[in-house]
C-alpha positions, 0 to 999 in steps of 0.5 A, spaced: 667 625 155 672 621 159 678 624 157 675 631 159 673 629 166 681 626 166 683 632 164 679 636 169 683 632 175 690 633 172 688 640 172 686 640 180 692 636 182 697 641 178 695 646 184 699 641 189 706 638 189 705 634 183 704 640 179 711 642 177 712 634 175 706 635 170 709 641 167 715 638 166 712 632 163 708 637 159 714 641 156 718 635 155 712 632 151 711 638 147 719 639 146 719 631 143 713 633 138 717 639 136 723 635 135 719 630 131 716 635 126 723 638 125 726 632 124 721 630 119 722 637 115 729 636 115 729 629 112 729 632 105 722 635 105 723 642 102 727 639 096 721 633 096 716 639 096 719 643 091 719 637 086 712 636 088 710 643 086 713 642 079 709 636 078 703 639 080 704 645 076 706 641 070 699 638 071 696 645 070 695 647 077 695 654 078 701 658 082 696 661 086 693 655 088 700 652 090 702 658 094 696 657 098 696 650 099 704 649 100 707 655 103 709 653 110 707 646 109 711 641 114 710 634 115 705 631 121 708 626 126 702 624 128 700 622 121 706 618 121 705 615 128 697 613 126 700 610 119 705 606 123 701 603 129 694 601 125 691 596 130 691 589 129 683 587 128 681 583 134 674 585 134 669 580 133 663 582 128 658 582 133 662 587 137 663 591 130 655 591 129 654 593 136 659 599 135 656 602 128 649 599 127 646 602 134 639 604 136 641 611 136 644 611 129 638 607 126 633 612 129 637 618 126 638 615 120 630 614 119 629 621 121 634 624 116 631 619 111 624 621 112 626 629 113 630 629 106 625 623 103 624 627 096 632 628 095 633 621 096 628 619 092 630 623 086 637 621 087 635 613 088 631 614 081 637 617 077 642 613 080 638 606 081 641 606 088 635 606 094 636 612 098 637 607 105 643 605 102 646 612 101 644 614 108 647 607 111 654 609 108 653 616 110 651 614 117 657 609 118 662 613 115 661 619 118 655 619 123 651 623 118 657 628 117 658 629 125 665 626 124 669 627 118 676 628 121 680 634 123 686 633 119 689 638 114 688 633 108 694 637 104 699 636 110 696 629 111 697 627 104 704 630 104 706 627 110 704 620 107 707 621 100 714 623 103 714 618 108 716 612 103 712 606 105 706 608 100 709 614 097 707 613 090 699 612 092 699 618 096 703 622 092 698 621 086 692 622 092 696 629 094 696 631 086 689 630 086 687 634 092 691 640 089 687 639 083 681 639 087 683 646 090 685 649 084 678 647 081 675 651 087 670 645 090 673 647 097 677 652 100 684 651 103 682 651 110 676 647 109 679 641 106 679 637 112 679 629 113 682 623 116 689 622 117 689 618 111 686 623 107 679 621 106 675 627 105 668 630 107 661 627 109 662 620 105 670 620 106 672 620 099 679 620 097 681 625 092 682 620 086 675 618 088 672 625 089 675 626 082 672 620 079 665 620 082 663 626 086 657 630 083 655 637 083 648 635 084 645 642 087 648 645 080 652 651 084 659 649 080 662 646 086 662 638 088 661 640 095 662 633 099 663 637 106 657 641 107 652 640 101 647 634 102 645 634 095 652 633 093 654 628 098 648 624 097 649 624 089 656 623 090 655 616 094 650 614 090 654 615 083 660 611 087 655 605 088 653 606 081 660 606 078 661 600 082 656 596 079 650 597 083 644 594 080 637 597 082 633 591 081 636 587 087 638 588 094 644 587 098 643 580 101 640 577 107 641 573 113 640 566 113 641 559 117 646 553 115 644 546 116 648 542 121 655 539 118 654 545 112 661 545 108 663 552 110 669 552 105 664 554 100 663 561 104 667 567 104 670 568 111 673 573 116 673 580 117 677 582 110 675 576 106 673 580 100 676 575 095 670 572 091 667 566 094 663 560 091 657 563 087 651 559 086 644 560 084 639 561 090 636 555 088 642 551 089 643 554 096 636 552 097 638 545 095 644 545 100 639 546 106 640 554 106 634 557 109 632 564 112 633 565 119 626 562 121 627 556 117 623 558 111 625 557 104 629 562 100 626 567 095 625 564 088 629 568 084 634 567 078 639 570 082 646 568 084 649 569 091 655 568 095 655 566 102 658 570 107 661 568 114 664 575 117 666 571 124 667 564 120 664 558 122 659 558 127 658 565 126 652 569 123 651 567 115 649 571 110 647 570 102 649 576 098 648 578 091 652 582 086 650 589 090 654 587 096 660 587 092 659 594 089 659 596 097 666 592 098 669 596 092 667 602 097 671 599 103 674 592 102 671 589 109 666 584 110 664 587 116 663 594 113 659 591 107 655 587 111 654 593 116 651 597 111 646 592 108 644 591 115 643 598 117 640 600 110 635 595 112 633 597 119 633 605 116 628 603 110 623 599 115 
């Protein structure tokens, strides 16, 4: 909304003395963008695309699909820009939570969980993943399907595959995307997603789609873009394949005693490597307690200690299901937020 307001101000000023300057600046920007696209396309892209087409055909993708997907395709300068200029992580965990686990998102998640209770109950029973976790992932990834990304997935992946920085990875994803089109799961014009190629309401990369997407409504298409039963079952299937154990939850917030040895913990936003795993009883003996000071649960269960913001920040004991969420997105911020949002949605 701020941008829209600023745009209105620019349009009004365009009627005065600044108008010609702004028009020249806009023309220069458009020329630069056009030049950038042309430069990328001239940098061996047509020959590269011909090789890609031959490889896809060898994998069995039909000529009709390749014609529809690749004809007129050109690199997207904005995709290269976003890939080159990913911001450094400077956000603290509490700031991240304030952005992704909002009261409004909790309220909407509860409403959708209640409205589609039968669906999430069936999916939960079949895949062993409680529906509140599926709803939480859905909410954090795309705000329950409202922000799925506006990039042409084929063009974005082709840009990144040709660019060279991570070409092998994105070339494989592009070939998988062409296979998805060939199988008829989505129309070419509707295969849209993030600048990096993540697609649909659960933001699957094409390779994840082929491994985990589910045709839950039985219409012959695995539609993670517009069919909620397919979205819910696909997300649950991903977690199940990642090792989710339906007997347990994800973890809980805890309080550490004074002088606690924080080297026992996983710490930092992206610290996804395994930390020290101990039985709950051992953490209890080390002085770890629930936030209200009461004892930890008496269960024969291993847990790891998570400090998303490092020493001095909030602390969580997490179970194996937490690592299943980390296989979706290898960020302690993300995985912890999913657990906290799921808990609030399920209350």
